[in-house]
N, C-alpha and C positions, 0 to 999 in steps of 0.2 A: 521455416514459414514466418510470414511478416503479419503482425497484427497492429492495428491503429486503435489506440486507447483514448477516448474522448471524454473529458471531465473538467469541470470548472475547478474542483478542488485539487490544489497543488500537491498537498500531502498524499492524498488518495492515487492521484496519477504516479507519483514517485514510488510509492509502495507496492502497487500493482505491477508497475514496470519492472521492478526488482524481481518480484515473484515470477511473472511471465518470462523475463530473461533468463531466470535461474532454471526453469522448465525447457529451455532451449529455443525460445521464439526471439525473432528481431520485432523490436516493439518500436513504434513511433508514437509520439504523445501530441495531443491537441487539447486546448482549453476551451475551444468554441466550435459550434457547427461549422461556421464559415472557415475558419481554419482547417479543420477536418475535410471539408469539401474540395479544397484546394489541393490538400495532400493526396486525395483520392484521384484527382485529375492528374497529378505528377507521377504517382507511384501506385503499382499494383499490390494490393493486400489480400491476404488470405481469410481475414476476419477483421471486422470492426466492432468493437466494444464501446458502447456509447451511453452517456447518461441521457434521459429523457428531457430533463429540465437543463437547458443551455441558454446563454444570452445570445439575443438574435435569432439565427437559425437553430431551432430545437432539434432534439434527437431524430423525432419523426420527419421532420422537415429534410434533414440531411439524408434520412433512409429514401424518402420518396423523390428527392432531386437527384439522388445518386441513381436510383434505378431508371431514371429518365435517359442516362446515357450509357449505363452500364447495368444492363438487366440480368447478367450473370452474378451480380452481388446480392441477389433476392434471398438466398439462403446463407449469406454470410455477414448478418448482423445480430449481435447479442445486446439487449437493452438492459439497462439498469434504472430502476425506477422505485421511488419510496413507497413503502406500505402505508399509504395515507389516503384520506378521502380525496384530496385534491388530485391524486394520481390515478384514481379507478378508472377515469374516463380514458386515460393513456393506456392503462393496461388493458381495457376492453378493446381498443383499437388494435393493439399489438396481438391480441388473442384472436381477433378477426382476420388478421393478417397471416396468422399462424407461425408467428415468429417467436423466438425465445427471449426470455428476459429473467433477470434476477431482481429480487426485492432487497432494497437496502433497509437496513445493514445485513451484508452477505456473508455467508462463511467461504473464506478463501479456498477451501477444498473444493466447495460446491462450484465456485468460479472456474477452477481448473478441470473439473470433470465436464462442465459445459464447453468449455474451450476444446478439450480433449475430442469431445463428440462431434462438434462442429468443424474441427479442422481434420479429423481423420487421423491425427497424430496419437502415437502410443506413450503415454507418460508412465507406464509402469515401471521403467528403469529409475525414472525421476523420484516416484514415490518411495521405491526400494531403498534408495539413498537415505531415507530418514527412519527406517526402522529401528526399533531398540534403542531410542535415543531418549526415552521417557525421563530418565534419571537426569538429563541435562537439558530440560525443556521446561519453559514457563507455561504451566497449565493454564493459567487465569487469563482471562480475555484482556486484551489491551487496548488503549486509546491511542489511536493514530493522532499525534499532537507535536506541534513544534513550538518550542519555546527557549529562550537564551538561557543558558546555564554556565555555571563554572566547575572545572574538573581539575583538581589538583593531583598529581602524582606524589607518591609517598616521599616525603622530605623536601618537596617543593613549595616555594611561596608564590611562584608564577604559574597561573592557571593556563590550559591548553587555549589558543585562540580560536575565537569564533566558533565556540561550541553551542550546539543546540540539540534538544531532546528531538526523537523522531517518532517514538512511542513510549508510553508509559503504562504501568500497572502497579498494582500493590506492591509488589517484591523485585519489581526490575524495571529497567529502563534502558532504550536504545539511543545512541547519541551519535552525532555526526560532528566532526572537527578537523581543523586545519593541521596538517603535519603528519607524521609517521605514526602508523597504528600503536595503540597502547600494548605492552605486553601481557599476554594471556596469562592468567592466575595472579597478576599484581594487584594490589589493593590500591585503590585511589579514594578521593574525597570528592564528593559532588554536592553542589549547592544550586537549587532552583528555587530563587526568591520569590518569585511569583506564587508559588504554593507552599512556601514555608518549609521546603524539603532541604534538609541537611543530613548527611548520612555517609559513613565510609561504604565502599562497594567493592566487590570482586569483579575483576575484568574476566568475563567468561569466554568471550571471543573477540576476536579484532580481525579487521581486514582493509585492505587499501580500496578506495573507490576510484581513485584516478591519481594523477602526480601531485595534486595538491591536498586532497580530502581522505579521510578515513573514517571508519564506522566501528563502534565496539558495543556489545551488549554487556550491561552491568547487573549484577545480583546485588540489591541493596541489603545491608545490614539491619537498617531500620526501615520498617515497611511505611509506605505512603499512607497517610490516613485517610478515611473515607471521606471527611470534608474536603480534602484537598482533591481527591478524585471527582467529587460532586462539583467543583468550581470547573474542572475541565469539561465535564458533561455539559454544563450550563452554556458553555462557549463552543462546543461541537456536536455535530449530530452523527458523524460517521464513527461507528463503534465496530471494530475489526477483531474477530477471533484470531488467535494465533496461527501462524503457518508452522507446520512441524519441520524443522530444519535444523542442522547443526550450528550454522551461523546464527539462527534466531533463537538460539537456545535460552538466553535471558536477556 
């Protein structure tokens, strides 16, 4: 099944695309209502997940304009909206239209359940894959956040090139970098200058993203301070709870 995910936040698009792809969906991304509208004219989708607040054509505009030419899409929209006074009017419009929506920040498991209900897909096998993994799972909430960092493999004085954080929590961090995947169970050294984070870390999982990039989950030996996490919160709104998965373990 094909899903079109529309949001101006690049990190959120990437994260949710990874989650939905892992659940077995084919995912297309758009950063604006206009871009999404043209994708809808070119390709058939089983579900559109869109933020309400978009530059130019907003989420409701995308919905209404889509229904003008594709009336069958009426039951195939899932809206994302912030739980704030400024969005109460949008929420009331969605409610009057009897459409589904998620309040940001949302629980990824809640997103998957609503997607399952709207597409009619059965994700029980997907959820079953991740049972019994609590011992290898970052239980704390994570901030989906990108920042340049340096990662040194044990004994190396040269860091992995083009390395960035993808999410961060008190005891763990997910990174993306160029080159082959780090070896699981190896120990590395990570430095995130902007947060004054310097720590040795255990490579909990690694995987190849494409021919050039890889991703890894690291368990930090020295926890990130509350002050450092507060700096991230001051610069980001989106706060995403963890997805229970083997790869997203730490």
